[in-house]
Structures are given as C-alpha cells and as structure tokens.
N, C-alpha and C positions, 0 to 999 in steps of 0.2 A: 245938752245931750242926749240922745234920743231915748224914748221910754220905750221903744219899742222896734223889733225888728222881724224880717222877714228874711226864714231860712229857704234857700232855695237847693232842695236836697237832689242831688246826681243828673241834673239835667245835660247828659253828654251823650256824646254819638253813641258809642257803644252800647247803651241802653235805648235808643229808638229802633225801630223796625229797620232790619237792612245790618246792625251793627252785630258786637258777638255776643251779646247775650240781651238780645229785645224783651223790652216789657210793651205788650200788644196795647196799640193805641197812643204809645208815649207820645209820639210827634204831635198828634193833635193838641198835646196840651202847651204847646211851645208860645204860640198866641197866647194864650191866657196865662202863662208863667209871665211872659212879655209885658201885659198891661198890670199884674199883680207888680211887676219891677216900678214902674213908672208910678204906679198909685201908691207905693208905700214911699218910694224915693220923694215925692210930694209932699208927702205926711213929715218929712225928715228923719222917716224910720231909717236903722242900721240895714243895709243890703249885706248878706251872707251867703257865699254860695259855697256849695260841700261838694268836694268830687272824690270818685276814687282816685286813686293814685299811686297804683301798685306797680314793685319793680317788677323785673321780669321773669323772679322766680319764686312768686307769691304763692305762698303757705294753699289760696283758695282755689288756684289752679288744678285741673283735671291732673295735670303733667305734675302737677307735686301731691297728688292724694285727693287733692279739694274737692268741691260739688260742681267746681263751675269751669267755663269754660275761656283760655283767655281773655280778659278783657279790662281798658280803662289802663292802660301799661304805661306810666308815666312819660311822656314828650312824645306821643303817638296820636295820630288823629282820631283815633276810637275815645280817647280821654278828654278830648275837646268838649268845650261848653256848647249849648245848641243854642241857647237864650240870650239877650242881649243885655248884658253886666255892664251898667256904669263903672268908670275908672276904678274909684271910689270902694267897688266890691271888697269886703273882707273874704279872702278864698279859704278856706276850710279843706286840704289835706288829709285823706283818711287812709289806714291800712296800707301805710307807707312801709313797715318793716315786713319785710320778706316773711317773718315766722309769726306775723299777726293780725290776725282777721279783727275788721272792725266796721262795723256796720252805722255806728254811731258817730255823730258830729262834735259830739263831746267825748268819743273815747279818747283819751291819749292827746288831745289836739291844745287843750286850753279854753275851748271857746267858752265855757262858763264863766270863767274867769276876766277873759276879754266881753262878755256880754256885761256881766256885775260892774266891771272899770267903767264902762259906757255908760252905767246908770240906765240898762235894759232891764224895764220888770215884765217887759210880754214880750211872746213871739208867734209869729203864725209860718206855718211851716208848708210848704207844697213840694211837689217834684216825684222821683221813685225811688224802689220800687215799694208800694204801701206795707206789705208785708214785711221788708227786710229795712231797707236804710231809714226810710217816712219812720216806719215805728218807731225802729230804735231811736231815733232823733227826736221824736217826739215823746217817746218816755222818761228819757234821760232829760230832757227841758223838763219836765215837770218835775223829776228827782232833785233836780240844781236850783228848784225856786222862781223857775219862770211860770207865768199864767202862759197858757199854751191852747192855741188854737190850731187847727187842721184844715185848710182849704180844700172843700171838698170836690169842688169844681175843676181844681188844678193839682188830682193828684192821682195815680194809675197803680194798679195793682199786675202780678202776672197772673193769678186764678183768681176769680171771683168769689170762689168759698174763702181760699185764702185771704184775702183783702178784705172781706165782712167779717172773718172772725180777727182779725188785726184792727181793726175797725173799733168791735167790741172791747177787744183788751183794751185799746186808748182811751175809750170811755169809761172804763171802768178804773185805771190810773189818774183820771181828773182831766185830759184831753179834751177840750170841747172843739165839736164839729161845728165849721161855718160852710151853709150850703152854696154862698158866693153869690153877688147880684141878682 
C-alpha cells in the first residue's frame, strides 16, 4: 500500500493560457508536473488527478450569477487534462452538482476515505490555481490528517499578491512548502 500520494490539481485545458479561465504561465508547469508524476509513480505513490467537472448550468458561471466564465464543462475539450496521467490514476471530479461550488478535492468526493483506506499518510500537491483549488485542497488535506507538502516549483497562482497570501495561510495551517530539486 502506498504511504504517499501525489495530488495533481486541475491541470486542465481551460486553466491554461488560451483557455476559458487561464492561470498566467500555467502551461509552463506541464513538463514539471509530468516529471513529478513519473517520479512519484517510480516511488510507488498513488497518483491522484483532480478536475473541475462542471455541469453546463453550474452556479459558479457568470451566466448563473457566479464569478467565473464557463469553464471545464464536463465532456468538453476545456475539461481535458493537459498532463500525462498513468492509466491507474485516481481521477477526482469536483464541483459536479449545478448548485454547489467545490474548490477542494476533498469536498464531497470521498478522497480522504480513499487515501486513508489505501494507507496514504503523506500527500504532495501541485497544479493550479494556488489561491483557489490548490489552497483549498492542501488545507483540507491537513484537516483530514495527512502530512501535506506543496511542490512550489509546480504550482501557479492568478495574481502574485493573492498567491503569496495563500501560501502564508497554508504555512500557518501546517502545509510544508518544498522548493523542488
């Protein structure tokens, strides 16, 4: 049973430059995230990939009074992953109900139970966006009893100021930053 898991947060086409809700520079993360996927796979870690998997009428969309443009609608090219995931990757879909927002990979997905059942004690987190889904996932990982590391060379935020604030919040919550090799 794996003692650790790599959680790849929302590395989807709509969050890349040119997508519906782009994170600046997110495409530059793709090679690094792929390296981490290979490294953790070689170490025998569980690989988890989260994704926004919105219905067409999701509450977070501006059309429905939310703050965001339509993005990551299930089954559309914008919801596709942009990294190379192994076949045995555990895919966690979030924000799947039209009336419920969910930034964290742990929000209503059963992820904590799956990880605990598989013997995972430590999680490493990478992906986008630092201020939103990365922050919420890392914070909830700590709350669910996992030793939690943030791979700083494989995350991106939307604005530097908000990203720094999120990183400070996560350190205070017990998330350990790793600068990368």
